[in-house]
FIRO-461258 format. One line per field, with one value per residue (C-alpha): residue number from 1; x, y, z. Coordinates in nm, 4 decimals, padded with zeros to 6 digits. Example, Ala and Ser with C-alpha at 12.3 -4.5 7.8 and 13.67 -1.06 7.14 Angstrom:
BEGIN
num	(1,2)
X	(01.2300,01.3670)
Y	(-00.4500,-00.1060)
Z	(00.7800,00.7140)
//
This chain:
BEGIN
num	(1,2,3,4,5,6,7,8,9,10,11,12,13,14,15,16,17,18,19,20,21,22,23,24,25,26,27,28,29,30,31,32,33,34,35,36,37,38,39,40,41,42,43,44,45,46,47,48,49,50,51,52,53,54,55,56,57,58,59,60,61,62,63,64,65,66,67,68,69,70,71,72,73,74,75,76,77,78,79,80,81,82,83,84,85,86,87,88,89,90,91,92,93,94,95,96,97,98,99,100,101,102,103,104,105,106,107,108,109,110,111,112,113,114,115,116,117,118,119,120,121,122,123,124,125,126,127,128,129,130,131,132,133,134,135,136,137,138,139,140,141,142,143,144,145,146,147,148,149,150,151,152,153,154,155,156,157,158,159,160,161,162,163,164,165,166,167,168,169,170,171,172,173,174,175,176,177,178,179,180,181,182,183,184,185,186,187,188,189,190,191,192,193,194,195,196,197,198,199,200,201,202,203,204,205,206,207,208,209,210,211,212,213,214,215,216,217,218,219,220,221,222,223,224,225,226,227,228,229,230,231,232,233,234,235,236,237,238,239,240,241,242,243,244,245,246,247,248,249,250,251,252,253,254,255,256,257,258,259,260,261,262,263,264,265,266,267,268,269,270,271,272,273,274,275,276,277,278,279,280,281,282,283,284,285,286,287,288,289,290,291,292,293,294,295,296,297,298,299,300,301,302,303,304,305,306,307,308,309,310,311,312,313,314,315,316,317,318,319,320,321,322,323,324,325,326,327,328,329,330,331,332,333,334,335,336,337,338,339,340,341,342,343,344,345,346,347,348,349,350,351,352,353,354,355,356,357,358,359,360,361,362,363,364,365,366,367,368,369,370,371,372,373,374,375,376,377,378,379,380,381,382,383,384,385,386,387,388,389,390,391,392,393,394,395,396,397,398,399,400,401,402,403,404)
X	(03.4873,03.4118,03.0706,02.8331,02.7838,02.4877,02.1661,01.9935,01.8796,01.5221,01.2748,01.1965,00.8412,00.7719,00.8249,01.1817,01.3777,01.7337,01.7380,01.6011,01.2736,01.0453,00.6704,00.5188,00.2965,-00.0081,00.0229,00.0210,-00.2256,-00.4235,-00.5292,-00.6639,-00.8588,-00.9895,-01.0888,-01.2833,-01.4676,-01.5466,-01.6665,-01.8946,-02.0286,-02.0947,-02.2847,-02.5015,-02.5682,-02.6744,-02.8994,-03.0687,-03.1194,-03.2640,-03.4894,-03.6234,-03.5593,-03.8611,-03.9133,-03.7128,-04.0069,-03.8894,-03.5516,-03.7148,-03.9436,-03.6469,-03.4564,-03.7515,-03.7375,-03.3647,-03.2520,-03.0019,-02.8761,-02.7711,-02.5946,-02.4034,-02.2973,-02.1795,-01.9571,-01.7990,-01.7422,-01.5812,-01.3446,-01.2499,-01.1869,-00.9523,-00.7684,-00.7276,-00.5563,-00.3100,-00.2432,-00.1578,00.0436,00.2643,00.2986,00.4123,00.6357,00.7829,00.6602,00.9014,00.7617,00.5787,00.2025,00.1640,00.3702,00.2086,-00.1352,-00.0403,00.0981,-00.1673,-00.4602,-00.3171,-00.2901,-00.6602,-00.7432,-00.5473,-00.7321,-01.0650,-00.9759,-00.7175,-00.8030,-00.5514,-00.7560,-00.6006,-00.2457,-00.2515,-00.2362,00.0516,00.2408,00.1882,00.3111,00.6157,00.7024,00.6630,00.8729,01.1404,01.1463,01.1907,01.5014,01.3673,01.5376,01.3493,01.4094,01.2469,00.9549,00.8952,00.8923,00.6852,00.4355,00.3816,00.3515,00.1048,-00.1140,-00.1149,-00.1906,-00.4842,-00.6083,-00.5681,-00.8323,-01.0873,-00.9865,-00.9605,-01.3045,-01.4596,-01.3058,-01.4095,-01.7726,-01.7897,-01.6730,-01.9214,-02.2052,-02.0902,-02.0737,-02.4117,-02.2783,-02.4302,-02.7611,-02.9631,-02.7222,-02.9370,-02.6732,-02.4522,-02.2821,-02.1581,-02.0493,-01.8611,-01.7143,-01.5542,-01.4664,-01.2706,-01.1078,-01.0013,-00.8376,-00.6582,-00.5392,-00.3963,-00.2243,-00.0649,00.0517,00.2171,00.4313,00.5543,00.8831,00.9650,00.8624,01.0634,01.3723,01.3421,01.2480,01.4527,01.7352,01.8868,02.2127,02.4188,02.3326,02.6160,02.7303,02.5923,02.2441,01.9717,01.6867,01.4318,01.6431,01.7022,01.3293,01.2375,01.4892,01.3455,00.9910,01.1013,01.2789,00.9893,00.7331,00.9313,01.0598,00.7223,00.5369,00.8034,00.7705,00.3920,00.4259,00.6796,00.4579,00.1630,00.3716,00.4865,00.1216,00.1933,-00.0888,-00.0794,-00.1029,-00.3863,-00.5914,-00.5291,-00.6032,-00.9113,-01.0379,-00.9931,-01.2249,-01.4637,-01.5446,-01.6069,-01.8476,-02.0169,-02.0716,-02.2621,-02.4651,-02.5738,-02.6598,-02.9037,-03.0504,-03.0714,-03.3282,-03.5143,-03.4350,-03.1250,-03.0385,-02.8857,-02.5493,-02.3649,-02.5091,-02.4066,-02.0519,-02.0250,-02.1814,-01.9471,-01.6328,-01.7255,-01.8737,-01.5660,-01.3822,-01.5570,-01.3317,-01.0350,-01.1582,-00.9126,-01.1638,-01.1411,-01.2370,-01.3662,-01.6808,-01.9148,-01.7251,-01.7684,-02.1348,-02.2118,-02.0214,-02.1964,-02.5490,-02.5017,-02.3765,-02.6703,-02.9010,-02.7348,-02.8028,-03.1681,-03.1632,-03.4404,-03.3005,-03.4319,-03.3083,-02.9686,-02.9265,-03.0016,-02.7870,-02.4933,-02.5196,-02.5231,-02.2343,-02.0293,-02.0897,-01.9446,-01.6646,-01.5521,-01.6099,-01.4646,-01.1182,-01.1316,-01.1724,-00.9453,-00.6909,-00.6744,-00.6080,-00.3469,-00.1790,-00.1389,00.0101,00.2346,00.3763,00.4426,00.6132,00.8343,00.9366,01.0372,01.2240,01.5378,01.4617,01.1414,01.1262,01.4953,01.4188,01.2936,01.6213,01.7473,01.4312,01.5277,01.7764,01.6807,01.4940,01.7084,01.7304,01.8732,01.9697,01.7467,01.8405,01.5399,01.5211,01.5092,01.4106,01.6690,01.9604,01.8777,02.0954,01.9983,01.8886,01.9569,01.6559,01.6200,01.3682,01.2993,01.5259,01.3749,01.2943,01.5753,01.5733,01.8616,01.8882,01.8505,01.5395,01.3851,01.4657,01.2938,00.9922,00.6779,00.7887,00.7089,00.3660,00.1277)
Y	(-01.7501,-01.6308,-01.4930,-01.7386,-01.6885,-01.4668,-01.6380,-01.5942,-01.2391,-01.1626,-00.9207,-00.6034,-00.5353,-00.3122,-00.6032,-00.5187,-00.8418,-00.9428,-00.8512,-00.5060,-00.5536,-00.3094,-00.3504,-00.0897,00.1568,00.0535,-00.2974,-00.1775,-00.3743,-00.0570,-00.0554,-00.4094,-00.3040,00.0026,-00.2113,-00.4520,-00.1626,-00.0065,-00.3389,-00.3872,-00.0324,-00.0899,-00.4095,-00.2316,00.0517,-00.1869,-00.3766,-00.0540,00.0690,-00.2624,-00.2884,00.0682,00.2049,00.2850,00.0895,-00.2096,-00.4363,-00.6913,-00.7231,-00.7561,-01.0292,-01.2172,-01.1857,-01.3124,-01.6432,-01.7010,-02.0578,-02.0682,-02.4085,-02.2775,-01.9806,-02.2094,-02.4093,-02.0802,-02.0154,-02.3605,-02.3089,-01.9689,-02.1279,-02.3846,-02.1024,-01.9253,-02.2509,-02.3054,-01.9663,-02.0895,-02.4024,-02.2105,-01.9547,-02.2285,-02.4045,-02.0855,-01.9243,-02.2207,-02.5828,-02.6539,-02.3913,-02.5291,-02.5431,-02.3348,-02.0462,-02.0799,-02.0585,-01.7543,-01.5603,-01.6681,-01.6096,-01.2775,-01.1685,-01.2384,-01.0483,-00.7510,-00.7733,-00.7612,-00.4791,-00.2520,-00.0002,-00.1141,-00.2937,-00.6294,-00.4927,-00.4804,-00.8574,-00.8790,-00.6122,-00.8026,-01.1268,-00.9547,-00.8028,-01.1334,-01.3280,-01.0570,-01.0522,-01.4278,-01.4101,-01.4530,-01.2462,-00.9524,-01.0704,-01.4055,-01.2392,-01.0055,-01.2685,-01.5144,-01.2406,-01.1844,-01.5602,-01.5932,-01.3121,-01.4629,-01.8173,-01.7100,-01.4848,-01.7495,-01.9639,-01.6823,-01.5631,-01.9163,-02.0064,-01.7030,-01.8097,-02.1734,-02.0891,-01.8548,-02.1399,-02.3812,-02.1353,-02.0760,-02.4483,-02.5243,-02.7365,-02.4825,-02.3102,-02.0279,-01.7409,-01.4311,-01.1846,-01.3390,-01.0076,-00.9769,-01.3417,-01.3429,-00.9980,-01.0950,-01.4392,-01.2810,-01.0335,-01.3212,-01.5072,-01.1895,-01.1224,-01.4745,-01.4507,-01.1154,-01.2484,-01.5511,-01.3404,-01.1040,-01.2981,-01.2743,-00.9100,-00.8266,-00.9954,-00.8082,-00.4628,-00.4606,-00.7147,-00.8274,-00.6383,-00.5358,-00.1873,00.0649,00.1589,00.5128,00.4026,00.6301,00.5216,00.5314,00.3098,00.0643,00.0595,-00.0049,-00.2886,-00.4477,-00.4221,-00.5704,-00.8609,-00.9337,-00.9263,-01.1352,-01.3870,-01.4016,-01.4910,-01.7495,-01.8995,-01.9194,-02.1012,-02.3460,-02.4226,-02.4877,-02.7120,-02.9111,-02.9562,-02.8679,-03.0169,-02.7298,-02.4694,-02.6422,-02.7451,-02.4188,-02.1748,-02.3617,-02.4276,-02.0624,-01.9611,-02.2580,-02.2586,-01.8843,-01.9287,-02.2035,-01.9530,-01.7269,-02.0229,-02.1325,-01.7714,-01.7710,-02.0986,-01.9594,-01.7082,-01.9456,-01.8286,-01.8821,-01.8200,-02.1023,-02.2144,-02.1076,-01.7560,-01.7370,-01.8380,-01.5821,-01.3024,-01.3821,-01.3759,-01.0571,-00.8773,-00.9371,-00.6837,-00.4214,-00.5292,-00.3642,-00.0306,00.0558,00.0374,-00.1715,-00.5214,-00.3781,-00.2707,-00.0921,-00.1763,-00.5536,-00.5363,-00.2931,-00.5037,-00.8258,-00.6844,-00.4896,-00.7985,-01.0074,-00.7306,-00.7448,-01.1199,-01.0410,-01.2113,-01.1020,-00.7871,-00.8405,-01.2012,-01.1053,-00.8128,-01.0072,-01.3032,-01.0755,-00.8927,-01.2227,-01.3554,-01.0420,-01.0564,-01.4074,-01.3266,-01.0337,-01.1518,-01.5027,-01.3917,-01.0736,-01.2671,-01.5594,-01.3262,-01.0905,-01.3811,-01.5222,-01.1805,-01.1538,-01.5034,-01.4255,-01.1166,-01.3193,-01.5931,-01.3448,-01.1863,-01.5243,-01.6612,-01.5291,-01.6392,-01.8476,-01.8555,-01.9205,-02.2817,-02.1373,-01.9656,-02.2401,-02.1791,-01.8176,-01.9195,-01.8370,-02.0986,-02.3139,-02.1297,-02.1779,-01.9098,-01.8852,-01.6916,-01.4717,-01.4042,-01.0336,-00.8604,-00.8617,-00.6378,-00.6156,-00.7530,-01.0957,-01.0842,-01.3476,-01.4333,-01.6596,-01.9432,-02.2204,-02.5150,-02.8588,-03.0279,-03.2537,-03.4972,-03.3338,-03.2742,-02.8985,-02.9454,-03.1770,-02.9294,-02.6435,-02.8364,-02.9283,-03.2849,-03.6131,-03.6511,-03.8845)
Z	(04.0354,03.6846,03.6131,03.4425,03.0706,02.9850,02.8874,02.5538,02.4805,02.5569,02.4095,02.5950,02.7113,02.4121,02.1745,02.0735,02.0407,02.0178,01.6545,01.7372,01.5499,01.7281,01.6981,01.4636,01.6448,01.4418,01.5895,01.9496,02.1667,02.2344,01.8696,01.9091,02.2184,02.0397,01.7405,01.9607,02.1263,01.7887,01.6523,01.9541,01.9202,01.5520,01.6301,01.8852,01.6407,01.3635,01.6050,01.7190,01.3634,01.2449,01.5515,01.5549,01.2064,00.9876,00.6663,00.7873,00.8665,00.6123,00.7845,01.1263,00.9923,00.8505,01.1787,01.3811,01.1920,01.2455,01.3108,01.5961,01.4841,01.1435,01.3034,01.5398,01.2350,01.0843,01.3853,01.3488,00.9753,01.0351,01.2861,01.0198,00.7731,01.0145,01.0836,00.7091,00.6933,00.9558,00.7477,00.4299,00.6298,00.7727,00.4350,00.2613,00.5230,00.7087,00.7023,00.9904,01.2245,01.5272,01.4935,01.8098,01.6747,01.3310,01.4925,01.6986,01.4023,01.1520,01.3868,01.5082,01.1440,01.0953,01.4112,01.2772,00.9452,01.1299,01.3691,01.2067,00.9304,00.6712,00.4053,00.4966,00.5129,00.8939,00.9180,00.6726,00.8668,01.1910,01.0384,00.8907,01.2280,01.4130,01.1624,01.1558,01.5345,01.5238,01.3084,00.9536,00.6862,00.5420,00.1849,00.2604,00.4387,00.1445,-00.1261,00.0762,00.1668,-00.2048,-00.2606,00.0282,-00.1043,-00.4525,-00.3377,-00.1197,-00.4016,-00.6726,-00.5008,-00.5307,-00.8761,-01.0116,-00.8780,-01.0490,-01.3810,-01.3268,-01.2489,-01.5479,-01.7719,-01.6118,-01.6732,-02.0323,-02.1114,-01.9562,-01.6724,-01.4340,-01.5000,-01.3480,-01.4134,-01.3579,-01.4785,-01.7495,-01.8291,-01.4708,-01.4561,-01.7851,-01.7314,-01.4018,-01.5384,-01.8222,-01.5862,-01.3609,-01.6482,-01.7539,-01.3990,-01.3662,-01.7049,-01.6176,-01.2813,-01.4369,-01.6701,-01.3963,-01.3469,-01.7175,-01.7432,-01.4319,-01.5709,-01.9005,-01.7752,-01.4535,-01.4853,-01.1572,-01.1288,-00.8275,-00.7046,-00.6781,-00.3301,-00.3699,-00.4829,-00.3469,-00.1228,-00.4025,-00.6255,-00.3417,-00.2590,-00.6229,-00.6330,-00.3181,-00.4544,-00.7848,-00.6166,-00.3794,-00.6620,-00.9089,-00.6550,-00.4774,-00.7970,-00.8737,-00.5244,-00.5607,-00.8938,-00.7506,-00.4501,-00.6800,-00.9065,-00.6064,-00.5069,-00.1473,00.0583,00.3049,00.0288,-00.1573,00.1456,00.3301,00.0480,-00.0754,00.2757,00.3748,00.0907,00.0848,00.4569,00.4446,00.1538,00.3538,00.6370,00.3979,00.2699,00.6185,00.7055,00.4138,00.5368,00.8907,00.7646,00.5364,00.1821,-00.0285,-00.3939,-00.5971,-00.4620,-00.7778,-00.7460,-00.3789,-00.4751,-00.7553,-00.5497,-00.2614,-00.4757,-00.6597,-00.3607,-00.1456,-00.3601,-00.1504,00.1349,-00.0376,00.0972,00.3822,00.6680,00.9877,00.8794,00.5517,00.7417,00.5043,00.1879,00.2108,00.3137,00.0341,-00.2183,-00.1207,-00.0969,-00.4190,-00.6024,-00.4797,-00.6026,-00.9450,-00.9455,-00.8620,-00.5211,-00.2765,-00.1180,00.2374,00.2508,00.1078,00.3484,00.6646,00.5529,00.4689,00.8021,00.9921,00.7841,00.8419,01.2153,01.2216,00.9785,01.1926,01.5469,01.5230,01.3967,01.6076,01.9332,01.8460,01.6861,01.9831,02.2190,01.9798,01.9553,02.3310,02.3460,02.0494,02.2213,02.5353,02.3321,02.1486,02.4794,02.6223,02.3220,02.1629,01.8068,01.8006,01.4211,01.3666,01.2737,00.9445,00.8668,00.6292,00.4278,00.3677,00.1005,-00.2561,-00.4532,-00.6802,-01.0121,-01.3562,-01.6057,-01.9106,-02.2218,-02.2980,-02.6743,-02.7667,-03.0904,-03.3662,-03.2806,-02.9105,-02.6345,-02.5054,-02.1416,-01.8791,-01.6642,-01.3668,-01.3628,-01.1118,-01.1566,-01.2106,-00.8842,-00.7725,-00.4864,-00.2995,00.0730,00.0172,-00.1938,00.0626,00.3390,00.1527,00.0341,00.2219,00.2699,00.0974,-00.0529,00.1125)
//
């Protein structure tokens, strides 16, 4: 009797799958365990310093009046923020992916961001590994990673610009530092404008041409970065134009629920600045999280407290609220993300290509060729731009589905 046909290939215990996508060393589970231990040790250290440190009587007084009910509400809001991240992750990378797998990858990414010292890049690296292990093409992962970063950032940057305009037009009042508000508002508008012209600049400066067979590694790397940046910005614009519910609800919810956590932490200790000031201080102060530290610890706290000080918020109230907020912002995704990561590894070991259902989505977006005018005497350059949306089977397969 002939031997039975072999079953589907399985991943090896070290995370190497059928496609040979080995887990990067920085994503090894021991780093998650080490991050959790370090986070716990940091929490104990902060508690000891606040309890016994000299000159911190104001903080201890604020802590003694904490409202447990508000803090419990903060936990619930932080959970909603992490779930919103999962929603926008699924909408950007693969609307057809199962919610279970989307949750495992998206939540594990947030756990990596909280525990690994990569300034937020650890989560993106984990997601890229998981999707690659599941059968998604590297080109698609690269461009959608850029689109995902931009879409989640646009919510923050756009809100800064919006609140600056509302303050300038008198719709909002009580701005205690107009120079800071308008400075970052203008910078936000400039950042969005520059981002939107990246596809055109990329097409002019680095036209898409076939690389020669003997192209060096540096040239190939530059080409991949160029393609991911240009195509990623284009994908983000197309998703916004299509008004994808998952993108809009997920990106706004990810930010708004997190801001709400900070608001309830202020209320938990009895004193809160005006809501508009909390929003602006949150959005500006979060830039401190770009420092490549585990979970942005130190950089984010300093950025937030410093920004509240610039807005003339009471220092003791702002410090205790920020510390409580950061505890929730770190621990909720760290715990949920670590559990999701373990389940994700188990799922990838069981399944041959768990993300292969997304493979049809890895095709390039529909494009048309646009003649980009050049100065007199210069060669006209062809540039790619998104094609008008057509109700074709391919377009419906790529898109987020019919609007409700």
